[in-house]
C-alpha positions as a printed Julia matrix, in Angstrom:
132×3 Matrix{Float64}:
 10.56  -15.31  -35.93
 11.1   -19.05  -35.89
 12.25  -20.85  -32.77
 15.23  -23.05  -33.41
 15.63  -26.02  -31.1
 19.33  -26.81  -30.81
 18.75  -30.51  -30.15
 16.75  -30.77  -33.37
 19.55  -29.39  -35.54
 21.74  -31.8   -37.46
 24.95  -32.58  -35.57
 28.18  -33.12  -37.47
 31.8   -33.76  -36.61
 33.98  -30.69  -36.69
 37.33  -31.83  -35.29
 38.33  -34.81  -33.17
 36.35  -34.47  -29.95
 34.11  -31.66  -31.3
 30.57  -31.73  -32.67
 28.81  -28.76  -34.26
 25.22  -27.8   -34.95
 24.28  -24.78  -37.08
 21.7   -22.91  -35.04
 21.28  -19.65  -36.93
 22.39  -19.07  -40.53
 21.08  -18.94  -44.08
 19.11  -22.18  -43.65
 17.19  -20.56  -40.75
 16.5   -17.42  -42.78
 19.28  -15.17  -41.42
 21.04  -12.84  -43.82
 23.21  -11.01  -41.23
 24.25  -13.34  -38.37
 25.26  -16.9   -37.71
 25.38  -19.0   -34.54
 26.83  -22.44  -33.96
 26.52  -24.76  -30.97
 29.58  -26.85  -30.26
 30.33  -29.59  -27.78
 34.02  -29.9   -26.94
 35.57  -32.85  -25.18
 38.32  -32.36  -22.63
 41.58  -31.91  -24.54
 39.96  -31.41  -27.96
 41.73  -28.5   -29.68
 40.83  -25.88  -32.24
 44.21  -24.6   -33.45
 45.25  -20.96  -33.78
 43.29  -19.24  -36.52
 41.66  -15.89  -37.34
 38.52  -14.67  -39.04
 37.98  -11.57  -41.16
 34.96  -10.71  -38.96
 34.37  -10.44  -35.23
 33.55  -13.6   -33.22
 32.02  -14.11  -29.79
 31.96  -17.4   -27.89
 29.61  -17.94  -24.95
 30.59  -20.79  -22.68
 27.34  -22.52  -21.77
 28.83  -25.32  -19.7
 32.16  -26.75  -18.76
 35.52  -25.05  -19.19
 37.74  -23.9   -22.04
 41.37  -22.96  -22.28
 41.32  -19.98  -24.62
 44.3   -18.8   -26.6
 44.79  -15.33  -27.95
 48.01  -15.22  -29.9
 50.47  -16.87  -27.42
 48.55  -16.14  -24.19
 46.21  -18.71  -22.59
 43.31  -17.99  -20.24
 40.6   -20.04  -18.59
 36.9   -19.5   -19.4
 33.96  -21.18  -17.67
 30.19  -21.3   -17.92
 28.75  -17.83  -18.2
 31.91  -16.27  -19.66
 32.0   -14.67  -23.11
 35.16  -14.61  -25.21
 35.37  -11.75  -27.73
 37.73  -11.97  -30.67
 37.87   -8.85  -32.9
 38.39   -9.49  -36.63
 41.87  -10.77  -37.5
 42.75  -11.68  -33.91
 44.69  -15.01  -33.77
 42.87  -17.31  -31.36
 42.1   -20.94  -30.54
 40.78  -23.03  -27.7
 40.83  -26.44  -26.02
 38.31  -28.32  -23.89
 39.34  -28.22  -20.24
 38.06  -29.37  -16.9
 36.11  -32.61  -16.47
 33.73  -33.76  -19.15
 32.33  -32.05  -22.17
 32.06  -28.26  -22.62
 29.25  -26.54  -24.5
 29.79  -23.29  -26.37
 27.77  -21.05  -28.62
 29.71  -19.19  -31.35
 28.31  -16.04  -32.94
 29.44  -14.17  -36.07
 28.01  -11.0   -37.74
 27.6   -12.82  -41.07
 25.65  -15.94  -41.98
 28.53  -18.27  -43.0
 31.75  -17.24  -41.22
 33.42  -20.55  -40.41
 34.37  -21.24  -43.99
 37.62  -21.02  -45.96
 36.45  -17.68  -47.32
 36.42  -16.03  -43.87
 38.89  -18.1   -41.81
 42.67  -18.51  -41.98
 44.38  -21.26  -39.98
 47.79  -20.2   -38.58
 48.52  -23.57  -37.06
 47.25  -27.0   -38.06
 44.64  -27.06  -40.74
 40.96  -26.41  -41.2
 38.4   -28.98  -40.27
 37.71  -31.59  -42.93
 34.0   -30.9   -42.7
 33.83  -27.22  -43.81
 30.61  -27.71  -45.78
 28.67  -29.59  -43.1
 28.03  -26.38  -41.06
 26.34  -24.5   -43.9
 22.61  -25.12  -43.6
């Protein structure tokens, strides 16, 4: 099993104030799971959307405001946010400084137009940059 060093993975812009690194996916040899590392600046928003598969977000550092449909909650380092398939959700960087999160899906390329529907705003311009 290879060891993937997050800091050595290519970083790309995702949305204003957000940077993503593909940590586990097809490029790393996975055929059944994907994992992305994001940094999220205070106030940076991922608008309401849903996936056709489950998603889990582990807050590694900092704070997030997490939205499920129209309800907002606070998550901090050590918390895990679980979004069953088709659950409308979004989030925003909160607290002071930059938040770090790890996003996990049960398929290798979930954050694509094929598996994600945006209910507010639009998809990131950089869809393809997170695949491998």
